[in-house]
VEXDRENTI-845598 format. One line per 10 residues: for each residue x, y, z of N, C-alpha, C. Coordinates in Angstrom, 3 decimals, decimal comma. Layout:
BEGIN
X Y Z X Y Z X Y Z; ...;
This chain:
BEGIN
-12,545 -21,030 -11,056 -13,142 -22,103 -10,287 -11,973 -22,360 -9,088; -10,659 -22,783 -10,112 -9,821 -23,331 -9,039 -9,503 -22,097 -8,022; -9,328 -21,212 -8,537 -8,957 -19,857 -7,174 -10,090 -20,120 -6,626; -11,471 -20,112 -6,405 -11,837 -20,057 -5,307 -11,954 -21,610 -4,617; -11,567 -22,755 -4,984 -11,607 -23,879 -4,178 -10,415 -24,007 -3,370; -9,149 -23,253 -3,758 -7,950 -22,987 -2,998 -7,977 -22,943 -1,722; -9,337 -22,329 -1,364 -9,609 -21,244 -0,449 -10,384 -22,458 0,607; -10,133 -23,672 0,353 -11,115 -24,705 1,338 -10,073 -24,647 2,370; -8,976 -24,321 2,540 -8,352 -24,852 3,919 -8,893 -23,704 5,087; -9,475 -22,691 4,403 -9,522 -21,545 5,426 -11,058 -21,706 5,546;
-12,070 -22,562 4,769 -13,759 -22,224 4,583 -14,064 -22,770 5,858; -15,235 -21,579 6,692 -15,819 -22,349 7,775 -17,403 -23,333 6,976; -17,031 -24,411 7,623 -18,155 -25,280 6,538 -19,480 -25,310 7,358; -19,444 -24,995 8,461 -20,535 -24,565 9,775 -21,580 -23,728 9,353; -21,510 -22,494 8,825 -22,229 -21,294 8,495 -22,385 -21,407 6,970; -23,830 -21,453 6,300 -23,324 -20,842 5,328 -23,290 -19,196 4,502; -23,771 -18,292 5,877 -23,353 -16,743 5,396 -22,328 -16,650 6,208; -21,357 -17,319 6,831 -20,376 -16,954 6,982 -19,078 -16,758 6,858; -18,449 -16,053 6,847 -17,055 -15,951 6,376 -16,114 -16,374 6,165; -15,113 -16,691 5,378 -14,121 -17,905 5,783 -12,935 -17,378 6,558;
-12,290 -17,818 7,154 -11,445 -17,261 7,979 -10,546 -16,574 7,584; -10,013 -16,715 6,078 -9,589 -15,757 5,381 -9,924 -14,440 5,001; -11,013 -14,230 5,249 -11,932 -13,220 4,791 -12,896 -13,136 3,426; -12,359 -14,438 2,687 -12,783 -14,458 1,658 -14,826 -14,957 1,349; -14,826 -15,615 0,706 -16,409 -16,067 0,706 -16,578 -17,157 1,576; -18,012 -17,453 1,911 -18,492 -18,544 2,815 -18,268 -19,851 2,238; -18,032 -20,594 2,979 -17,948 -22,193 2,479 -19,225 -22,463 1,542; -20,129 -21,875 2,148 -21,485 -22,860 1,795 -21,785 -21,856 0,419; -21,599 -20,709 0,064 -21,595 -19,821 -1,124 -20,866 -20,289 -2,247; -19,198 -21,071 -1,769 -18,209 -21,114 -3,066 -18,941 -22,986 -3,414;
-19,300 -23,538 -2,358 -19,967 -24,919 -2,988 -21,556 -24,534 -3,671; -22,000 -24,221 -3,236 -22,924 -23,842 -4,302 -22,584 -23,641 -5,583; -22,158 -22,606 -5,601 -21,444 -21,693 -6,984 -20,986 -23,180 -7,398; -20,288 -23,368 -7,034 -19,075 -24,841 -7,706 -20,319 -25,710 -8,046; -21,589 -26,466 -6,877 -22,318 -26,971 -7,241 -23,083 -26,801 -8,654; -23,263 -25,531 -8,513 -24,691 -25,148 -9,795 -23,494 -25,077 -11,182; -22,663 -24,696 -11,056 -21,843 -24,854 -12,225 -21,385 -25,465 -13,187; -21,519 -26,585 -12,133 -21,105 -28,383 -12,348 -22,391 -29,365 -12,911; -23,450 -28,576 -12,613 -24,524 -29,584 -12,748 -24,677 -30,130 -14,166; -24,248 -29,654 -15,032 -24,311 -30,159 -16,228 -22,733 -30,481 -17,365;
-21,942 -30,414 -16,625 -20,870 -30,769 -17,112 -20,521 -32,288 -17,187; -19,441 -32,608 -18,383 -19,219 -34,030 -18,200 -18,438 -34,698 -16,678; -18,476 -35,928 -16,646 -17,997 -36,100 -15,627 -16,392 -36,112 -15,157; -15,652 -35,840 -16,352 -14,209 -35,217 -16,344 -13,868 -34,203 -16,001; -14,892 -33,327 -15,821 -14,482 -31,688 -15,678 -13,980 -31,167 -14,234; -12,965 -30,552 -14,276 -12,561 -30,163 -12,864 -12,942 -29,829 -12,239; -13,771 -28,898 -12,416 -14,502 -28,114 -11,695 -15,433 -28,831 -10,668; -15,952 -29,799 -11,485 -16,733 -30,962 -10,785 -16,151 -31,729 -9,707; -14,943 -32,266 -10,230 -14,157 -32,784 -9,122 -14,261 -31,982 -7,972; -13,856 -30,504 -8,023 -13,493 -29,694 -6,737 -14,513 -29,560 -6,007;
-15,827 -29,457 -6,506 -16,944 -29,875 -5,962 -17,119 -30,428 -5,229; -16,610 -31,871 -6,122 -16,783 -32,870 -4,875 -15,834 -32,721 -3,781; -14,719 -32,663 -4,197 -13,692 -32,511 -2,634 -14,264 -31,434 -1,770; -14,659 -30,095 -2,258 -15,319 -29,473 -0,967 -16,671 -29,776 -0,295; -17,267 -30,474 -0,972 -18,505 -31,028 -0,469 -18,437 -32,021 0,281; -17,796 -32,879 -0,551 -17,484 -34,231 0,119 -17,255 -34,187 1,932; -15,947 -33,240 1,965 -15,507 -33,201 3,397 -16,684 -32,757 4,416; -17,034 -31,518 3,528 -17,963 -30,971 4,351 -19,084 -31,201 4,690; -19,149 -32,477 4,339 -20,627 -33,773 4,699 -19,897 -34,305 5,835; -18,674 -34,380 6,519 -18,296 -34,781 7,332 -18,810 -34,274 8,799;
-19,247 -33,008 8,553 -19,347 -31,931 9,222 -20,526 -31,142 9,866; -21,537 -31,918 8,470 -22,713 -31,398 8,336 -22,953 -29,738 7,309; -23,737 -29,544 7,491 -23,721 -28,083 7,036 -24,168 -27,980 5,485; -24,052 -26,985 4,677 -24,155 -27,242 3,616 -23,438 -28,052 2,528; -22,417 -28,404 2,702 -21,842 -29,791 2,437 -22,856 -30,918 2,379; -23,405 -31,033 3,383 -24,342 -32,673 3,434 -25,670 -32,246 2,523; -26,003 -30,812 2,371 -27,157 -30,221 1,785 -27,146 -30,803 0,486; -25,843 -30,215 -0,181 -25,614 -30,484 -1,898 -25,300 -31,951 -2,002; -24,259 -32,594 -1,233 -24,458 -34,082 -1,306 -25,771 -34,888 -1,527; -27,003 -34,565 -0,443 -28,115 -34,733 -0,777 -28,768 -34,650 -2,473;
-28,286 -33,309 -2,581 -29,267 -33,159 -3,792 -28,534 -33,514 -4,907; -27,265 -33,970 -4,875 -26,787 -34,346 -5,816 -27,311 -36,213 -6,071; -27,560 -36,787 -4,899 -27,966 -38,259 -4,802 -29,185 -38,338 -5,500; -30,162 -37,379 -5,263 -31,206 -37,470 -5,612 -31,138 -37,195 -7,504; -29,941 -36,376 -8,066 -30,251 -35,640 -9,371 -29,777 -37,408 -10,080; -28,800 -38,259 -9,267 -28,253 -39,465 -9,590 -29,448 -40,130 -9,885; -29,841 -40,445 -8,181 -31,288 -41,648 -8,747 -32,155 -41,303 -9,648; -32,751 -39,745 -10,295 -33,132 -39,920 -10,978 -32,740 -39,972 -12,558; -31,544 -39,988 -12,435 -30,734 -40,559 -13,758 -30,448 -41,856 -13,966; -30,153 -42,692 -12,755 -30,376 -43,919 -12,766 -31,500 -44,790 -13,110;
-32,710 -44,091 -12,943 -33,925 -44,629 -12,798 -34,633 -44,937 -14,680; -33,626 -44,061 -15,446 -34,068 -44,122 -16,925 -32,970 -44,958 -17,481; -31,661 -45,132 -16,620 -30,673 -45,820 -17,239 -31,001 -47,801 -17,858; -30,488 -48,072 -18,757 -30,893 -49,369 -19,137 -29,348 -50,213 -18,608; -28,361 -49,048 -18,233 -26,927 -49,829 -18,375 -26,741 -49,182 -16,700; -25,942 -50,266 -15,988 -25,371 -49,518 -14,741 -24,251 -48,970 -14,421; -23,645 -49,619 -15,502 -22,181 -49,179 -15,811 -22,029 -47,496 -16,251; -21,401 -46,729 -15,346 -21,053 -45,571 -16,037 -22,462 -44,147 -15,785; -23,488 -45,102 -15,069 -24,518 -44,214 -15,379 -24,370 -42,976 -13,854; -23,633 -43,285 -12,846 -23,556 -42,653 -11,754 -22,374 -41,733 -12,179;
-21,824 -41,405 -12,864 -20,510 -40,310 -12,967 -20,605 -38,985 -12,930; -21,798 -38,785 -13,930 -21,992 -37,617 -14,015 -22,059 -36,771 -12,709; -22,589 -36,969 -11,557 -22,964 -36,685 -10,383 -21,964 -36,568 -9,427; -21,370 -37,403 -9,374 -19,699 -37,843 -9,122 -20,201 -38,488 -7,362; -21,684 -38,853 -6,991 -22,199 -39,598 -6,176 -21,404 -40,384 -5,251; -20,389 -41,365 -5,729 -19,524 -41,846 -5,296 -18,535 -41,245 -4,373; -18,576 -39,881 -4,486 -17,029 -39,398 -3,734 -17,786 -38,432 -2,489; -18,839 -38,045 -2,628 -19,529 -37,002 -1,476 -20,914 -37,247 -1,260; -21,273 -38,291 -1,780 -22,869 -38,790 -1,006 -23,114 -39,360 0,351; -23,453 -39,377 1,563 -23,231 -40,093 2,581 -23,470 -41,646 2,175;
-23,149 -42,619 2,858 -22,618 -44,043 2,698 -23,955 -44,617 2,330; -24,977 -44,413 3,457 -26,284 -44,976 3,305 -26,764 -44,547 2,058; -26,700 -43,472 1,957 -27,411 -42,723 0,251 -26,510 -43,554 -1,001; -25,188 -43,494 -0,786 -24,328 -43,990 -1,960 -25,250 -45,999 -2,132; -25,575 -46,457 -0,783 -25,790 -47,860 -0,834 -27,044 -47,959 -1,387; -27,937 -47,126 -1,355 -29,793 -46,859 -1,991 -29,463 -46,300 -2,903; -28,544 -45,309 -3,698 -28,283 -45,387 -5,024 -28,141 -46,580 -5,865; -26,842 -47,656 -5,223 -26,930 -48,364 -6,051 -27,930 -49,520 -6,144; -28,613 -49,665 -5,024 -30,074 -50,368 -5,337 -31,135 -50,170 -5,978; -31,118 -48,770 -6,150 -32,278 -48,453 -7,112 -31,488 -48,392 -8,503;
-29,716 -48,178 -8,361 -29,711 -48,632 -9,947 -29,807 -49,885 -10,438; -29,685 -51,035 -9,674 -29,679 -52,199 -10,134 -31,233 -52,838 -10,290; -32,454 -51,750 -9,528 -33,709 -52,209 -10,010 -33,737 -51,609 -11,035; -33,496 -50,510 -11,217 -33,877 -49,652 -12,978 -33,192 -50,924 -14,164; -32,025 -51,322 -13,864 -31,309 -51,900 -15,046 -32,097 -53,295 -15,338; -32,640 -53,311 -14,012 -33,746 -55,232 -13,895 -34,790 -54,787 -14,561; -35,289 -53,490 -14,581 -36,687 -53,194 -15,416 -36,371 -53,460 -16,825; -34,962 -52,364 -17,299 -34,625 -52,243 -18,513 -34,348 -53,655 -19,346; -34,069 -54,393 -18,350 -33,473 -55,741 -18,963 -34,936 -56,481 -19,644; -35,846 -56,226 -18,460 -36,903 -56,753 -19,008 -37,738 -56,559 -19,768;
-37,626 -55,190 -20,279 -38,301 -54,513 -21,163 -38,135 -55,147 -22,511; -36,582 -55,957 -22,925 -36,008 -56,207 -24,293 -36,972 -56,576 -24,482; -37,215 -56,701 -26,233 -38,065 -57,564 -27,003 -37,780 -58,895 -27,485; -38,423 -60,227 -26,812 -37,953 -61,684 -27,088 -37,472 -61,573 -28,632; -36,535 -62,196 -28,510 -35,774 -62,547 -30,022 -36,114 -63,662 -30,380; -36,904 -63,533 -31,908 -37,659 -64,797 -32,384 -36,473 -65,569 -33,378; -36,817 -66,322 -33,628 -36,078 -67,353 -34,382 -36,061 -66,872 -36,027; -34,714 -66,942 -36,426 -34,645 -66,141 -37,934 -34,928 -64,673 -37,655; -34,636 -63,836 -36,965 -34,658 -62,291 -37,398 -33,498 -62,055 -38,202; -33,618 -60,751 -38,535 -32,577 -60,639 -39,607 -31,383 -60,015 -38,989;
-31,636 -59,589 -37,757 -30,483 -58,932 -37,150 -30,935 -59,348 -35,684; -29,551 -60,331 -35,474 -30,087 -60,864 -33,986 -29,608 -60,431 -32,948; -30,290 -59,726 -31,719 -29,950 -59,194 -30,754 -29,286 -60,204 -29,614; -28,276 -59,996 -28,906 -28,183 -60,825 -27,536 -28,943 -60,267 -26,745; -29,857 -60,832 -25,879 -30,789 -60,626 -24,711 -29,917 -60,642 -23,420; -29,987 -59,420 -23,090 -28,787 -58,945 -21,862 -30,132 -60,201 -20,258; -29,126 -60,674 -19,450 -29,879 -61,327 -18,289 -30,050 -60,245 -17,350; -31,338 -60,292 -17,052 -31,682 -59,105 -15,614 -30,447 -59,333 -14,508; -30,467 -60,541 -14,218 -29,515 -61,027 -12,942 -28,117 -60,240 -13,196; -28,097 -60,792 -14,472 -26,539 -60,566 -14,757 -26,038 -58,989 -14,922;
-26,972 -58,091 -15,162 -26,746 -56,564 -15,471 -26,715 -56,297 -14,018; -27,584 -56,697 -13,355 -27,784 -56,289 -11,812 -26,493 -56,513 -10,996; -26,352 -57,791 -11,487 -25,136 -58,073 -10,400 -23,935 -57,547 -9,683; -23,569 -56,154 -10,296 -22,503 -55,365 -9,340 -22,905 -54,476 -8,368; -24,286 -53,563 -9,153 -24,971 -52,931 -7,903 -25,337 -53,760 -6,953; -26,044 -54,878 -7,218 -26,468 -55,573 -5,735 -25,735 -56,272 -4,943; -24,567 -56,330 -5,638 -23,471 -57,147 -4,715 -22,888 -56,123 -3,459; -22,296 -55,147 -4,483 -21,694 -54,009 -4,128 -22,556 -53,495 -2,424; -23,400 -53,597 -2,990 -24,568 -52,492 -2,182 -24,647 -53,579 -0,787; -24,497 -54,860 -1,062 -24,678 -55,804 0,120 -26,035 -56,881 -0,077;
-26,485 -56,703 -1,305 -27,797 -57,561 -1,649 -27,598 -58,376 -2,480; -26,779 -59,439 -1,660 -26,814 -60,421 -2,411 -28,091 -61,752 -3,043; -28,957 -61,558 -1,133 -29,601 -62,474 -1,273 -30,919 -62,153 -2,587; -31,318 -60,947 -2,704 -31,802 -60,320 -3,701 -31,740 -60,514 -4,835; -29,973 -60,755 -5,378 -29,432 -61,069 -6,564 -29,933 -62,300 -6,526; -29,440 -63,308 -5,648 -29,903 -64,409 -5,659 -31,134 -65,164 -6,059; -32,409 -64,802 -5,680 -33,468 -64,401 -5,897 -33,422 -64,672 -7,419; -33,631 -63,019 -8,021 -33,758 -62,881 -9,171 -33,055 -63,798 -10,127; -32,064 -64,323 -9,809 -30,664 -65,195 -10,409 -31,849 -66,188 -10,904; -32,279 -66,918 -9,613 -33,000 -68,123 -9,787 -34,529 -68,015 -10,668;
-35,171 -66,712 -10,641 -36,257 -66,620 -11,162 -35,751 -66,422 -12,599; -34,883 -66,052 -12,771 -34,253 -65,487 -14,537 -34,061 -66,978 -14,951; -33,113 -67,707 -14,110 -32,637 -69,227 -14,554 -34,076 -69,933 -14,761; -35,180 -70,165 -14,188 -36,128 -70,911 -14,311 -36,950 -70,546 -15,707; -36,608 -69,487 -16,620 -37,120 -69,070 -17,783 -36,251 -69,418 -18,745; -34,578 -70,237 -18,493 -34,121 -70,766 -19,275 -32,653 -70,320 -19,622; -32,777 -68,797 -19,017 -31,519 -67,986 -19,394 -30,008 -68,756 -18,888; -29,134 -69,126 -19,864 -28,201 -70,046 -19,335 -27,628 -68,994 -18,811; -26,887 -67,675 -18,922 -25,969 -66,779 -17,971 -26,742 -66,486 -16,707; -28,054 -66,358 -16,441 -28,724 -66,691 -14,930 -28,334 -67,851 -14,312;
-28,620 -68,706 -14,887 -28,170 -70,215 -14,530 -26,969 -70,587 -13,600; -26,097 -70,262 -14,501 -24,565 -69,963 -13,945 -24,640 -69,152 -12,959; -25,038 -68,255 -12,907 -25,063 -67,293 -11,754 -25,672 -67,410 -10,453; -26,831 -68,486 -10,664 -27,635 -68,885 -9,406 -26,960 -70,025 -9,188; -26,297 -71,131 -9,878 -25,695 -72,065 -9,628 -24,312 -71,395 -8,737; -23,808 -70,587 -8,962 -22,501 -70,117 -8,287 -23,011 -69,663 -7,077; -24,190 -68,813 -6,912 -24,673 -68,564 -5,720 -25,253 -69,220 -4,765; -25,524 -70,591 -5,366 -26,097 -71,872 -4,680 -25,041 -72,548 -3,985; -24,086 -72,462 -4,633 -23,311 -73,880 -4,678 -22,057 -73,735 -3,524; -21,667 -72,403 -3,251 -20,807 -72,008 -2,165 -20,904 -71,073 -1,132;
-20,499 -71,609 0,238 -20,243 -70,400 1,389 -18,802 -69,759 1,211; -19,308 -68,130 0,544 -17,949 -67,410 0,183 -17,071 -66,987 1,701; -17,464 -67,781 2,649 -16,788 -67,109 3,931 -15,596 -68,144 4,369; -15,760 -69,414 3,555 -14,887 -70,359 3,903 -13,296 -70,318 2,506; -12,564 -70,718 2,575 -11,280 -71,000 2,013 -11,650 -71,259 0,549; -12,640 -72,488 0,569 -13,102 -73,012 -0,504 -14,159 -72,165 -1,382; -15,176 -71,128 -0,574 -15,695 -70,412 -1,501 -14,879 -68,977 -2,014; -14,213 -68,671 -1,202 -13,264 -67,492 -1,812 -12,387 -67,756 -2,757; -11,813 -69,072 -2,847 -10,941 -69,631 -3,920 -11,945 -69,564 -5,261; -12,749 -70,080 -4,925 -14,422 -70,273 -6,326 -14,688 -69,039 -6,617;
-15,074 -67,892 -5,630 -15,084 -66,502 -5,975 -13,799 -65,969 -6,999; -12,350 -66,270 -6,500 -11,268 -65,677 -7,543 -11,679 -66,398 -8,622; -11,721 -67,728 -8,899 -11,471 -68,489 -10,075 -12,457 -68,196 -10,754; -13,765 -67,771 -10,677 -14,857 -67,408 -11,535 -14,673 -65,918 -11,905; -14,339 -65,265 -10,913 -13,649 -63,985 -11,332 -13,146 -63,719 -12,602; -11,654 -64,850 -12,026 -10,660 -64,361 -13,558 -11,210 -64,863 -14,776; -11,993 -65,744 -14,710 -12,682 -66,542 -15,626 -13,604 -65,615 -16,511; -14,295 -64,873 -15,526 -15,119 -63,830 -16,065 -14,271 -62,859 -17,070; -12,997 -62,036 -16,375 -12,225 -61,313 -17,222 -11,748 -61,789 -18,401; -10,947 -63,167 -18,355 -11,025 -63,894 -19,736 -11,922 -63,796 -20,811;
-12,984 -63,539 -20,373 -14,285 -63,744 -21,361 -14,612 -61,853 -21,262; -13,865 -60,801 -21,106 -13,800 -59,523 -21,294 -15,778 -59,289 -20,472; -15,927 -59,974 -19,305 -17,447 -59,849 -18,602 -16,852 -58,850 -17,263; -16,402 -57,766 -17,500 -16,107 -56,998 -16,561 -16,719 -56,551 -15,332; -17,603 -56,034 -15,677 -18,732 -55,858 -14,314 -19,459 -57,016 -13,363; -19,516 -58,448 -14,509 -19,632 -59,496 -13,527 -18,537 -60,093 -12,502; -17,114 -59,849 -13,356 -15,916 -60,400 -12,639 -16,341 -59,650 -11,534; -16,205 -58,330 -11,308 -16,087 -57,635 -10,364 -16,997 -57,929 -9,647; -18,141 -57,857 -9,638 -19,140 -58,446 -8,413 -18,819 -59,872 -7,774; -17,995 -60,955 -8,510 -17,882 -62,186 -8,063 -16,601 -61,812 -7,229;
-15,959 -60,917 -7,543 -14,329 -60,554 -6,249 -15,241 -60,197 -5,169; -16,285 -59,345 -5,567 -16,979 -58,785 -4,139 -18,115 -60,150 -3,478; -17,979 -61,032 -3,424 -18,861 -61,908 -3,100 -18,162 -62,822 -1,818; -16,726 -62,832 -1,941 -16,025 -63,624 -1,217 -16,284 -62,823 0,128; -15,680 -63,483 1,242 -16,185 -62,337 2,492 -14,932 -63,115 3,531; -13,975 -61,597 3,631 -14,188 -60,282 3,415 -14,089 -60,371 1,803; -14,496 -59,601 1,024 -14,704 -59,429 -0,099 -13,175 -58,933 -0,671; -12,825 -59,605 -1,920 -11,883 -59,164 -2,608 -12,061 -57,844 -3,491; -12,012 -56,845 -2,420 -12,287 -55,156 -2,923 -11,212 -54,832 -3,720; -9,760 -55,202 -3,278 -8,575 -54,590 -4,229 -8,899 -54,968 -5,555;
-8,855 -56,069 -5,896 -9,686 -56,749 -6,669 -10,509 -56,025 -8,025; -11,400 -55,974 -7,249 -12,728 -55,504 -7,505 -12,563 -54,083 -8,183; -11,745 -52,977 -7,480 -11,873 -51,669 -7,596 -10,963 -51,630 -9,052; -9,762 -52,711 -9,055 -8,729 -52,630 -10,045 -9,506 -53,028 -11,396; -10,486 -54,058 -11,453 -11,217 -54,013 -12,615 -12,013 -52,791 -12,885; -12,625 -51,981 -11,918 -13,423 -51,008 -12,019 -12,737 -49,809 -13,024; -11,025 -49,854 -12,202 -10,183 -48,479 -12,686 -9,895 -49,125 -13,803; -9,192 -50,123 -14,083 -8,433 -50,466 -15,172 -8,924 -51,001 -16,582; -10,068 -51,922 -15,901 -10,996 -52,634 -17,321 -12,359 -51,423 -17,619; -12,948 -51,059 -16,801 -13,706 -50,553 -16,951 -13,689 -48,936 -16,785;
-12,061 -48,725 -16,660 -11,605 -46,905 -16,662 -13,030 -46,264 -16,059; -13,527 -47,054 -15,051 -14,263 -45,784 -14,085 -13,836 -45,575 -12,667; -13,046 -44,669 -12,179 -12,603 -44,653 -10,629 -13,691 -44,332 -9,718; -14,901 -43,696 -10,346 -15,836 -43,401 -9,273 -16,363 -44,617 -8,684; -16,279 -45,464 -9,555 -16,734 -46,692 -9,411 -16,032 -47,867 -8,306; -14,655 -47,624 -8,723 -13,507 -48,242 -7,620 -14,055 -47,494 -6,514; -13,753 -46,274 -6,316 -13,951 -45,958 -4,624 -15,718 -45,953 -4,224; -16,385 -45,927 -5,211 -17,774 -46,400 -4,316 -17,934 -48,190 -3,945; -17,048 -48,684 -4,779 -17,091 -50,376 -4,271 -16,295 -50,118 -2,885; -15,341 -49,766 -2,764 -14,331 -49,783 -1,549 -14,843 -48,752 -0,575;
-16,169 -47,829 -0,595 -16,510 -47,420 0,458 -17,864 -48,132 0,847; -18,212 -48,539 0,038 -19,431 -49,585 0,376 -19,290 -50,673 0,981; -17,744 -51,204 0,745 -17,242 -52,465 1,407 -16,895 -52,426 2,991; -16,480 -50,727 2,675 -15,871 -50,391 4,622 -17,345 -50,235 5,273; -18,600 -49,541 4,936 -19,657 -49,129 5,145 -19,286 -48,160 6,170; -18,243 -47,591 6,353 -18,372 -46,024 6,931 -17,143 -45,235 6,240; -16,980 -44,203 6,073 -16,275 -43,157 5,715 -14,758 -43,393 6,391; -13,890 -43,260 5,830 -12,613 -43,314 6,671 -11,853 -44,939 6,919; -12,441 -45,765 5,911 -12,194 -46,946 6,208 -11,165 -47,792 5,691; -10,473 -49,026 6,091 -9,199 -49,413 5,486 -8,899 -49,384 4,360;
-10,415 -49,963 3,484 -10,681 -50,503 2,441 -10,103 -49,429 1,258; -11,109 -48,115 1,533 -11,340 -47,008 0,778 -9,843 -46,237 0,860; -9,176 -46,219 1,997 -7,823 -45,706 2,104 -6,897 -46,403 1,415; -6,927 -47,784 1,348 -5,817 -48,636 0,557 -6,262 -48,047 -0,860; -7,333 -48,165 -1,209 -7,719 -48,035 -2,829 -7,164 -46,602 -2,968; -7,759 -45,521 -2,714 -7,384 -44,301 -2,862 -5,624 -44,566 -2,855; -4,947 -44,931 -2,094 -3,337 -44,664 -2,128 -2,464 -45,565 -2,622; -3,234 -46,498 -3,437 -2,432 -47,589 -4,025 -3,159 -47,715 -5,682; -4,143 -47,364 -5,683 -4,510 -47,469 -7,101 -5,062 -45,862 -7,879; -5,959 -45,305 -6,906 -6,678 -44,079 -7,358 -5,398 -43,007 -7,681;
-4,689 -42,506 -6,492 -4,279 -41,576 -6,513 -2,756 -41,519 -7,323; -2,402 -42,697 -7,325 -1,322 -42,898 -8,302 -1,583 -42,490 -10,116; -2,805 -42,995 -10,406 -3,583 -43,019 -11,763 -3,512 -41,566 -11,972; -4,262 -41,047 -11,027 -4,252 -39,415 -11,131 -3,265 -38,613 -11,410; -2,423 -38,805 -10,347 -0,806 -38,278 -10,656 -0,287 -38,517 -11,845; -0,227 -39,842 -12,384 0,349 -39,981 -13,847 -0,446 -39,283 -14,968; -1,676 -39,177 -14,967 -2,104 -38,425 -15,920 -2,354 -36,872 -15,655; -1,740 -36,848 -14,543 -1,542 -35,179 -14,402 -3,480 -34,655 -13,993; -3,979 -35,385 -13,845 -5,532 -34,802 -13,377 -5,774 -34,487 -11,871; -4,966 -33,167 -11,976 -4,669 -32,425 -10,666 -5,941 -32,473 -9,961;
-7,214 -31,918 -10,432 -8,416 -32,316 -9,496 -8,626 -33,649 -8,795; -8,667 -34,286 -9,916 -8,926 -35,498 -8,564 -8,002 -35,943 -7,861; -6,632 -35,559 -8,490 -5,679 -36,026 -7,222 -5,699 -35,448 -5,761; -6,562 -33,887 -5,911 -6,421 -33,213 -5,011 -7,765 -33,677 -3,987; -8,691 -34,309 -4,943 -10,024 -35,013 -4,207 -9,654 -36,255 -3,112; -8,620 -36,929 -4,052 -8,105 -38,318 -3,312 -7,396 -37,484 -2,068; -6,278 -36,614 -2,353 -5,225 -36,323 -1,255 -6,414 -35,790 0,201; -7,615 -35,082 -0,397 -8,300 -34,486 0,967 -8,861 -35,725 1,451; -9,305 -36,798 0,782 -10,267 -37,938 1,406 -9,091 -38,741 2,561; -7,525 -38,450 1,996 -6,573 -39,388 2,907 -6,499 -38,055 4,317;
-6,753 -37,101 3,792 -6,361 -36,204 5,143 -5,558 -35,735 4,850; -4,912 -35,480 3,912 -3,635 -34,480 3,479 -4,173 -33,349 2,939; -4,207 -32,530 3,685 -4,937 -31,188 3,079 -3,749 -30,453 2,217; -2,729 -30,615 2,826 -1,589 -29,533 2,313 -1,385 -29,839 0,785; -1,284 -31,104 0,857 -0,924 -32,078 -0,402 -2,101 -31,652 -1,392; -3,559 -31,242 -0,943 -4,391 -31,461 -1,549 -4,629 -29,909 -2,532; -4,303 -28,694 -1,347 -3,952 -27,371 -1,848 -2,947 -27,272 -3,153; -1,876 -28,006 -2,530 -0,410 -28,193 -3,946 -1,032 -28,644 -5,635; -2,029 -29,422 -5,287 -2,319 -30,370 -6,495 -3,396 -28,990 -6,821; -4,095 -28,609 -5,720 -4,938 -27,209 -7,025 -4,552 -26,505 -7,233;
-2,928 -25,807 -6,779 -2,266 -24,883 -6,933 -1,667 -25,281 -8,668; -1,575 -26,723 -8,476 -1,078 -26,955 -9,582 -2,459 -26,903 -10,987; -3,534 -27,417 -10,585 -4,499 -27,301 -11,473 -4,710 -25,593 -11,760; -4,515 -24,937 -10,784 -4,679 -23,200 -11,327 -3,530 -22,919 -12,821; -2,216 -23,347 -12,321 -1,321 -22,931 -13,133 -1,783 -23,584 -14,572; -2,058 -24,963 -14,422 -2,428 -25,846 -15,792 -3,601 -24,590 -16,190; -4,549 -24,244 -15,892 -5,593 -23,636 -16,277 -5,353 -22,469 -16,927; -4,278 -21,643 -16,086 -3,590 -20,433 -17,040 -2,906 -20,956 -17,885; -2,298 -21,695 -18,131 -1,471 -22,063 -19,247 -2,641 -22,649 -20,618; -3,365 -22,902 -20,299 -4,485 -23,572 -21,525 -5,035 -22,330 -21,756;
-5,473 -21,192 -21,202 -6,367 -20,032 -21,382 -4,669 -19,358 -22,419; -3,703 -19,296 -21,989 -2,688 -18,432 -22,832 -2,509 -18,919 -23,894;
């Protein structure tokens, strides 16, 4: 897989049947082979990262990469529809890295709706239950995907509805959303203060959401929570992409350069380093990372 992926520098992304510039297989065939080979792999699979690398950049020029990206978004939506928690559910399909931006936004909205449905299906806790279970607030569970997707008004309505049932966590969230204009200095300071308070309580998902309430959003802080506390680089990148609203924006590039790429390099995660480098428009460095991946694969086999 590494050997095939290294050919990406010379691949022709415009034609599924065309040969690559260096005489190798077509871009479309390499992408399709990698996509099918990694459909059921773990999210940390190196081949999956390479498939994301190739398909993601092909998406900018259309063609087969866009087709594969849309296929994976549909797979991610189907998976998210059955999820009971937003965190981690989107990683398997790597949609954060190569889904078209509006499809990624819609995936977050649909994931939030699925989490709300799951939270509302929770059984009511009766007094004197032998094994009390803490009921998860629907609005709190869906806070991060809704805020990241720009659906703060939807979240506010949901939090107010949950608060009317006596849900204390939802009441706090509704009060926060009602009390501040997050575009002012006072509102931004309130977002930061409340986010740090949530971090101290180890409510990492909600903390990331509250960082994003600020206008402009505190993307670096939210992405670091996703990366360091939730250990989810895909979520960190998705947050930055959605905040930019377009690919190649300054927030995503900053998160890639200052947070994700250094972490991948420290961990010798050559596949994800290559992916980050290609998104940073550094194809030569990405090719070297794939060379290192190929060498590591040979050592592992030996």
